[in-house]
N, C-alpha and C positions, 0 to 999 in steps of 0.2 A: 404525515407520522402522526397518531395521535396521542401516543404516549411512550415512553420510554422506561425501561426497566434496570433496575440497580441490585446486582450481586454479586456474588464471588465464586470466582473457579477453585472449589475445593481441591484440586491437584496441582495449582499454584496459587494458594493463597498469599502466603506471606515470602514467597520466591527461596524456599529452604523446606528440608523433611520435615514434618511434624510427628510428635511422638503422638502414641495412641490416646494417651490422655488429653493431648491437646487437640486431636482430630474427634474427639468424643463430644469436645465443649464447642467446636467449630461452626456447629448449626446453630446453635444460642447466639455465639460472639459475633457470626456473620449477619446475622437478622439485626441485630444492635447496631452493628456498624453500618449496615445499610439504611435503617431508619435515620441515625445521625446525618448521615450524608444528603437524605431526601429533605430533612428539615434544613441544611443548611441552602439546600436548592431552591427551596420556596422562598428564604429569607433572603436570598439574591436576587431573585428574580423581584420583590417589593421593592428592594432598592434599586433596581436598575430601571424598572418601569417608569419612573418620573424624568429619567434620563433621556429616555427612548420616546415616550409618544409627550404631544403637549397637552397638558392638564389630564391625565387620567384618571377615570373614575376609580372610586374604590373595588368595584368588581373588578377592573383590569386590573388594578394593582395586586387582587388577593386571586388571581386567576390560575395562579399556578398552585397544584393539591398535588397531594401522594397517599396512596394505599399503603400501609405499614407492612413489613416483612414480618413472616413468623418463623419458627422453627419448622413447621410444614411445608410453608411456602417462601424460601429465604431469600426474598429479594423483594425489593419496593418500587413502586411505579408511581412515576411522576405524569402528569396529564394536566391538560387546561379543563377547567371547569365546565361541565356541558349543560349545567342549568342555572335558572336566574327567577329569582320569585318575581321581580319586575324587571322589564326589558328583555336584551337579546344576550342567550350566553355567550360568554367570552370564546367558545369553542368555535364559533358562528363565524366571529369576525377577526379573530387573531391569526388564524392559520393563514390568511391572506396577508398579514402584516410581518409573519416569520418566512412566510416562501414567495410573497410577491405574487402578482398577478391582478387578475379581475376579483373586485369584492362580491360578494353576494349582495342578493337583493334584500332590502330592508321592509320590514313588514310593512308600511305604509307605502314604499315604491309599489309593492302587489296590490294592495288597495285601489293606489290611481289607476294603475294599469288596468284592473277589473273591472274599474269605473270608465275605461276608456278615455281618463283623463291626461294620461303617458302611455307613450308609445313603449311596446314591449321590450324595445333594445335599448332604451334611454333609462338613466341613473338621476335621483336627484339631491344635486349638492346646496351646501349651505349660500344661499345668495347674500350681497353686499348689505342688505336691509335689513337681516335677521339680529336677533339679540339673544346670543348664545349665552347659555349658563356658565357657572364656575367652571365649568369642564369643557367649554367650548363647543357644546352641541345645541341645538335648537331645543329647548324644553319641551319634555313629553307633553304637558300640560298643553302647550299653544299647537303642536302636532295634532293631539286629540281634537282640541277646539276647531281648526282648520281642516280637518278631515270629517268632522260633523257638518261643519257649515257648509262646505261644498258640496256635499251630497255628490250629485252626478252633474253638477251646475259647471258652465263654463264661464267667461264673461259676457253676463246677459246684459249689460250694462253699456256695450259700445256704440249704440244707434238711440241710447236715451236723448231725450229732450232737458232742457235746462231746468224746467218745472217738475219734471220728473226725479230729475238727478238729487234736487233739494227736498222732495216729498221722500225720498231713499234714504238720504242721510240721516233726516229727522227720526226713521227708524231703526238706524242700523244700531247694532250691538258694540255694546264698549270694547273697544280697543281696536276697532274697526272691522273691515268686510275684505274677504280672502276671495279670489279668484283665480281662475286658471286659463293662461294663453300657451295653447297647443301650436300656432305658427308665429315666427317672428312680427311684430308689431311696431313697425318703426325702429326705435332704440330698444326697446321691450323684447328680450328673449324667451322663447318658451320656459314656461316656469309656474311658479305659484307667488302671487303678488296679495299683498296687503293695503287696501284703499284706507285711508286716514285723513281723520277732517284736520285741518290748520286753520290758523286765524285767517290765511287769504283764500282759502276755498277747502278744495282736496288735494292728494297725492298719493303715490304708490310708492312702495318699496317694496324691494323682492325678498322673498323669506327663501325659496329653493328656486334655483334654475336646474332646467333638464338639461342634461350633457348623455353623448353615446359613450365615452367612456369615463371609468372610475377604476384606472389602475393603480395597483402598489407597488412600490420597489422595496425589495426583502430591506427590513429593518432590523430586525435582531434573531437570532437563531435561537431560541430558549432552549431548543432539545442539543442542540451543540453546546451553550452553556452548561447543562445538565450532564453532559458527556464528560466535559473538561473540567467539571468539578469532582465527579465522581473519581477521576483520572488521578487528581493532585489529592483528595483526601480520603479516599477509599484505605488506602495504606496504612494511616494513621490511625483511623478510628478501629479497623480491625484490629490491629497490633494491640491497643487500648483496651477494646472491649474483650480479646482474647485474654489480655493479661488478668483483666478485672475477674474472668471467667474462671480463670486457672486459681486463684487465691482461695475460693470456696468451693473449688470441685473435689470430690471424694477420689481417692486411690481406687484406680480400676481392679476389678477382683482377680 
């Protein structure tokens, strides 16, 4: 489900018979009430997101949006943001969190698969050696750097000599070197690793590990929350907005 509409049944607006004057004011009152409820739903998502997700990004916390109702279109539409200036739009990753199932491929995963560095059936999950940002993700700058550095290479240094290794480390870019392992090698699982220099030589740490599964259990039904909020708040807001409209309404001819 991509969106949910919030509106009013004109034949059962308040559970009683409406006067002709009230009925004439109903489209305006209904649109105002729908917008009030839509605003409440958006704010409830903002409050709930940090409780549902671990360190959600601002984009995730502001994922719920709404289109306002009008007299001509007396319903508001609640939907998940489907665009992003930078990064992935929430609509592409939140639906899996809402409904459960296998998550979509991320952009860098498709790039790795396109270069033959990762199997089409695999996903990349954060490794133990990754240094997540404040939102618990591998920083976008690091992902860009490793993709740029990897090119189409695998671990070209598995058969190097000590002399060539020393020469390579002297030319290594700041922050370490990235390489890909496509098949398990000893304790190293398939994935992306960073080779770093230490006081006693060199070491590797896992940035991403390749896995064949990336499934999510349903965590939070945003549309179910929207429907529950509508049921609870619409009668109150509709009654209030209709009363306000009646205060300034002109008598019917």
